[in-house]
Each structure stands twice: as structure tokens, then as C-alpha cells.
C-alpha positions as CSV (number, residue, x, y, z in Angstrom):
1,M,9.3,14.6,-17.1
2,I,6.7,17.0,-15.8
3,N,7.8,20.2,-14.0
4,I,5.5,21.1,-11.2
5,K,6.1,24.8,-12.0
6,D,4.4,24.3,-15.4
7,I,1.1,23.0,-13.9
8,P,-1.5,25.8,-14.2
9,T,-2.5,27.0,-10.7
10,Q,-6.2,26.4,-11.2
11,R,-5.8,22.9,-12.6
12,S,-6.6,19.9,-10.4
13,V,-3.7,17.6,-9.6
14,L,-3.6,13.9,-8.8
15,I,-0.6,12.3,-7.2
16,A,-0.4,8.5,-6.9
17,G,2.5,6.3,-5.8
18,A,3.6,3.5,-3.6
19,T,3.7,3.9,0.1
20,A,6.8,5.9,1.3
21,S,7.5,7.2,-2.2
22,G,7.2,10.8,-1.2
23,K,3.7,11.7,-2.4
24,S,2.9,13.9,0.5
25,A,6.0,16.0,0.1
26,L,5.3,16.5,-3.6
27,A,1.7,17.6,-2.8
28,L,3.1,20.1,-0.3
29,D,5.5,21.5,-2.9
30,I,2.7,21.9,-5.4
31,A,0.4,23.5,-2.8
32,Q,3.0,26.0,-1.7
33,S,4.1,26.9,-5.1
34,G,0.7,27.2,-6.8
35,G,-1.9,27.0,-4.1
36,G,-4.6,24.4,-3.5
37,V,-6.0,22.1,-0.8
38,I,-4.4,18.7,-0.3
39,V,-7.0,16.0,-0.4
40,N,-6.4,12.5,0.9
41,A,-7.1,9.6,-1.4
42,D,-5.6,6.8,0.8
43,A,-8.1,4.2,2.0
44,L,-6.6,4.0,5.5
45,Q,-5.5,7.5,6.3
46,V,-9.2,8.4,6.4
47,F,-9.6,6.7,9.8
48,G,-9.0,8.3,13.2
49,G,-6.7,6.5,15.6
50,W,-3.8,5.5,13.4
51,S,-2.4,8.8,12.3
52,I,1.3,7.9,12.8
53,L,1.1,4.3,11.6
54,T,-0.6,5.2,8.4
55,A,1.8,8.1,7.8
56,C,-0.8,10.9,7.9
57,P,0.6,14.4,7.6
58,Q,1.6,15.7,11.1
59,A,1.5,19.1,12.6
60,D,4.4,20.7,10.7
61,D,2.9,19.7,7.3
62,L,-0.6,20.6,8.3
63,A,0.7,24.1,9.1
64,R,2.1,24.5,5.6
65,A,-1.1,23.9,3.6
66,A,-4.7,22.9,4.1
67,H,-5.3,19.2,4.3
68,V,-8.7,17.4,4.2
69,L,-10.2,13.9,4.5
70,Y,-7.5,12.8,6.9
71,G,-8.7,11.0,10.1
72,H,-12.3,12.1,9.6
73,V,-13.8,8.6,9.8
74,P,-14.2,6.8,13.2
75,Y,-11.8,4.0,13.6
76,D,-14.6,1.5,14.1
77,A,-16.6,2.5,11.0
78,S,-16.7,0.9,7.5
79,Y,-15.6,3.1,4.6
80,S,-15.7,2.3,0.9
81,A,-14.4,3.9,-2.4
82,G,-18.0,5.0,-2.9
83,D,-18.0,6.8,0.5
84,W,-14.7,8.4,-0.4
85,L,-16.0,9.6,-3.8
86,R,-19.0,11.2,-2.1
87,D,-16.7,12.9,0.4
88,V,-14.2,14.2,-2.2
89,T,-16.9,15.6,-4.5
90,P,-17.2,19.0,-2.7
91,F,-13.5,19.5,-3.1
92,V,-13.4,18.6,-6.8
93,T,-16.3,20.9,-7.5
94,G,-15.3,23.7,-5.0
95,P,-13.6,27.0,-5.6
96,E,-10.1,25.9,-4.5
97,R,-8.1,23.5,-6.7
98,P,-7.7,20.1,-5.2
99,I,-4.3,18.3,-5.0
100,I,-5.5,14.7,-4.5
101,V,-2.8,12.4,-3.1
102,G,-2.7,8.7,-2.1
103,G,-1.7,5.2,-2.8
104,T,-5.1,3.6,-3.2
105,G,-5.5,3.0,-6.9
106,L,-9.2,2.1,-6.5
107,N,-10.0,5.6,-5.3
108,F,-8.3,7.2,-8.3
109,A,-10.1,4.8,-10.6
110,A,-13.4,5.7,-9.1
111,L,-12.6,9.4,-9.4
112,T,-11.3,9.4,-13.0
113,Q,-13.3,6.5,-14.5
114,G,-16.5,6.5,-12.6
115,L,-17.9,4.2,-9.9
116,A,-21.0,2.0,-10.0
117,D,-23.6,2.8,-7.4
118,I,-23.5,-0.5,-5.5
119,P,-26.0,-0.8,-2.6
120,E,-24.5,-0.8,0.9
121,T,-23.5,-4.2,2.2
122,P,-25.7,-5.5,5.1
123,A,-23.9,-6.0,8.4
124,D,-24.6,-9.7,8.6
125,V,-23.1,-10.3,5.2
126,R,-19.9,-8.4,6.2
127,D,-19.8,-10.3,9.5
128,H,-20.0,-13.6,7.7
129,G,-17.3,-12.6,5.2
130,N,-15.0,-11.8,8.1
131,T,-15.1,-15.4,9.2
132,L,-14.1,-16.8,5.8
133,T,-10.5,-17.4,4.6
134,L,-9.1,-15.6,1.6
135,D,-9.2,-18.8,-0.4
136,A,-12.9,-19.3,0.4
137,L,-13.7,-15.8,-0.6
138,L,-11.8,-16.1,-3.9
139,A,-13.4,-19.4,-4.7
140,A,-16.9,-17.8,-4.7
141,L,-15.9,-15.1,-7.2
142,D,-16.5,-15.1,-11.0
143,P,-13.5,-15.1,-13.3
144,Q,-14.2,-11.6,-14.7
145,T,-14.2,-10.0,-11.2
146,T,-11.1,-12.0,-10.1
147,A,-9.2,-10.7,-13.1
148,R,-9.9,-7.1,-12.1
149,I,-8.9,-7.1,-8.4
150,D,-5.7,-7.6,-6.4
151,T,-6.3,-11.2,-5.3
152,Q,-3.7,-10.8,-2.5
153,N,-5.6,-7.9,-1.0
154,R,-8.1,-9.4,1.4
155,A,-10.1,-6.1,1.7
156,R,-10.6,-6.0,-2.0
157,V,-11.4,-9.7,-2.3
158,Q,-13.9,-9.5,0.6
159,R,-15.5,-6.4,-0.9
160,A,-16.1,-8.3,-4.2
161,W,-17.5,-11.3,-2.3
162,E,-19.8,-9.0,-0.3
163,V,-21.2,-7.4,-3.4
164,L,-21.9,-10.8,-5.0
165,T,-23.5,-12.2,-1.9
166,A,-25.6,-9.1,-1.1
167,T,-26.8,-8.2,-4.6
168,G,-26.6,-11.5,-6.6
169,R,-24.5,-9.6,-9.2
170,P,-20.8,-9.9,-9.6
171,L,-18.7,-6.8,-9.0
172,A,-17.5,-6.8,-12.6
173,D,-21.2,-6.5,-13.7
174,W,-21.7,-3.5,-11.5
175,Q,-18.4,-2.0,-12.7
176,D,-19.5,-2.4,-16.3
177,D,-22.6,-0.3,-15.5
178,T,-20.7,2.8,-14.4
179,P,-21.7,6.5,-14.6
180,P,-19.4,9.2,-16.1
181,P,-16.3,10.1,-14.0
182,L,-16.3,13.0,-11.6
183,L,-12.8,14.1,-12.7
184,P,-11.7,12.7,-16.1
185,L,-7.9,12.5,-16.7
186,D,-8.0,15.1,-19.4
187,A,-9.5,17.6,-16.9
188,C,-6.5,17.4,-14.5
189,T,-2.8,16.8,-14.2
190,P,-2.3,13.2,-13.1
191,I,1.1,12.2,-11.7
192,V,2.3,8.8,-10.7
193,L,5.6,8.3,-8.8
194,N,7.5,5.2,-10.2
195,A,9.9,4.2,-7.4
196,D,12.9,2.0,-7.8
197,R,12.4,-1.2,-5.7
198,D,15.6,-1.0,-3.6
199,W,15.4,2.7,-3.1
200,L,11.8,2.3,-1.9
201,N,12.5,-0.7,0.3
202,D,15.2,1.3,2.2
203,R,12.8,4.2,2.7
204,I,10.1,1.9,4.0
205,A,12.5,0.5,6.6
206,R,13.7,3.9,7.7
207,R,10.1,5.2,7.9
208,F,9.1,2.5,10.3
209,D,11.9,3.5,12.7
210,L,10.8,7.1,12.3
211,M,7.2,6.2,13.2
212,I,8.5,4.6,16.4
213,E,10.4,7.8,17.2
214,M,7.3,9.8,16.6
215,G,5.2,7.9,19.1
216,A,3.7,4.9,17.2
217,L,3.9,2.8,20.4
218,D,1.8,5.4,22.3
219,E,-0.7,5.4,19.5
220,V,-0.9,1.6,19.7
221,A,-1.4,1.7,23.5
222,A,-4.3,4.2,23.0
223,M,-5.9,1.9,20.5
224,A,-5.3,-1.4,22.3
225,P,-8.4,-1.3,24.6
226,T,-10.8,-1.1,21.6
227,W,-8.7,-3.3,19.2
228,D,-10.8,-5.4,16.8
229,A,-9.0,-7.1,14.0
230,N,-12.2,-6.9,11.9
231,H,-12.3,-3.1,11.9
232,H,-11.4,-1.7,8.5
233,S,-8.9,0.6,10.1
234,S,-7.2,-2.4,11.7
235,K,-5.9,-3.3,8.2
236,A,-3.2,-0.6,8.7
237,I,0.1,-2.5,8.1
238,G,1.8,-3.1,11.3
239,A,-1.2,-2.5,13.5
240,S,-1.7,-6.2,14.5
241,E,2.0,-6.7,15.0
242,L,2.4,-3.7,17.3
243,I,-0.8,-4.7,19.2
244,A,0.8,-8.1,19.7
245,H,4.0,-6.4,20.9
246,H,1.9,-4.2,23.3
247,H,0.4,-7.3,24.8
248,G,3.8,-9.0,25.2
249,K,3.2,-11.6,22.5
250,M,5.9,-10.3,20.0
251,T,9.2,-8.6,20.4
252,L,9.6,-5.1,18.9
253,D,12.3,-6.5,16.6
254,D,10.0,-9.2,15.3
255,A,7.1,-6.7,14.9
256,R,9.5,-4.3,13.0
257,A,10.7,-7.1,10.7
258,A,7.1,-8.3,9.9
259,T,5.8,-4.8,9.3
260,I,8.6,-3.8,7.0
261,T,8.2,-7.0,5.0
262,Q,4.5,-6.6,4.7
263,T,4.9,-2.9,3.7
264,Q,7.5,-3.8,1.0
265,Q,5.1,-6.5,-0.4
266,Y,2.3,-4.1,-0.4
267,A,4.4,-1.5,-2.3
268,K,5.3,-4.2,-4.9
269,R,1.6,-4.8,-5.5
270,Q,1.0,-1.0,-5.7
271,R,3.7,-0.6,-8.3
272,T,2.3,-3.4,-10.4
273,W,-1.2,-1.9,-10.2
274,F,0.1,1.5,-11.3
275,R,2.1,0.1,-14.2
276,K,-1.0,-1.6,-15.5
277,R,-3.6,1.0,-14.8
278,M,-1.9,4.3,-15.0
279,R,-0.1,4.2,-18.3
280,D,-1.7,7.5,-19.3
281,W,-0.5,9.4,-16.2
282,N,2.6,11.6,-16.1
283,A,5.3,9.4,-14.6
284,I,8.2,10.6,-12.4
285,A,11.0,8.1,-11.8
286,L,12.5,7.9,-8.3
287,S,15.7,6.1,-7.5
């Protein structure tokens, strides 16, 4: 098992793990013990508006170490792994060592394996994709692409569909034509947190209650007037349920139960992805 005290203070660090597994706390420990700037690699924490619901670092943590790429994208904007790779580049190549932390495996794959330069999706293609069911999106994909993505993650499936529709080339083809990575694994210290299922499920439930105590319902009330389920930021787990509660269409208990179940299901998919794709990372078992 890796000891964070043994990590060279100038060496870049990557921290991946399922939601609620303690990634941010580990990043803070490393930053405070050896220096560095904490860089967000989570696909939803980049958006403004959902700071509490997406478990972004709050004031106390922000005061302990520098944090970047949190909440820097407007809530109604689109944002891809390619956008994130462009945004993270100055911190990877800058003078201060980055501690890159998140639960989005696609971002880490783009960083350490490279990312194809796929043209931006036209708005009309994305709008049409928003009207299709998950099954319809999947039915249009080629087997090679389907085998590489999380077929239960609508955002990933729709992205693959958009690439195929807009460019005429399957996503797998684009991925096979990929430039060298910005930060290869052998040039950094990659850490993946392997959390026990029951231990993590309990933390997920307790974290939802903590979010409510921290003001998640006020956050929902502020976002409700501009709510659009098609916004990328609206994919934050629990957002649609708490919006429904805000409008009197769902009890808080029902919203809580649905959000916790969805988060636990998402964490299961994350753990599966990490086991398959991050076998060369330094694993830390949590239970």
C-alpha cells in the first residue's frame, strides 16, 4: 500500500475513486503534507450552481489548499472531456505540482492515454439526441463503441451517438486515432481508492443527509427558476428529485431514497470501471 509521505513533492498525483470514497480528503492531506494545487477531474463539479449537491469542496477545505476547475463552467453550458483536457493542461505543465482528483474515469483516461480531437457537436444534433431514449441511442451505435462505454450512463451513450451522427465515424474509430497523452502514468503517482460496497453505501446515505444540513434545498430553490433537465449540469444525481420536491411533486423522504439508490448504483458502475481500467494504478482498500 502506498504511503503518501513517500510521494516526491514535485511529482504529479492522480486520485480516482467512487463517489463519497474520500478522494477530496486524501487530496487535501497530500497537498498539506507536500504542497500542490488540487485540480478537479469530476465531470459535474466543473459546473456552477450545484456546489453542494455535487460535493464540491466548501469554504473550510478551500482555505486549506488551492483548488481549481471547480464551478468554473456556467450551469447551462456543455462541457466535454476534451474541454476538461484543455482546461487542465496549464496546471499539468505549470510550475506547481497538480493533485488531480475525481470520479470521472473518462477524464483520467483522456489525461493518461490521450484523447482524439473530435469536432464539436452541432447544437441541432445534440438537441435531437436529447429527444431519444437510451435504447434508441444504443441501437444506433457500433459494437466496438458499445463495448468501450458504460451503456447505463446516458451522457456517455449520447456522446457516442452524437459523434457518430455529426462526423459519420464511430467514437471507437476516433479513439483509435489518438495523440500521445498529456500525463502518462509513469510520469505521475496514480492512486485509486477501492471502497468496500457496504462501507461506501453507508457513507453515501450519510452524505446525502449532510448535504441537506449544508443547504442543498436552498441550492435547489436557487436553481429551480432556470431548471432544464437537458442541461449537462442537471445530470447531477439528486437534482431532478430535489427539484420535484421543491415543486411539491415528491416528498423529501422519497427524494432522499431515490437519490441514495441512484448514487449507490453509480458508485457500483464506477468501481467496475476502475477495476477494469485502472489495474496499473496504486490501489488503496477502504472498508
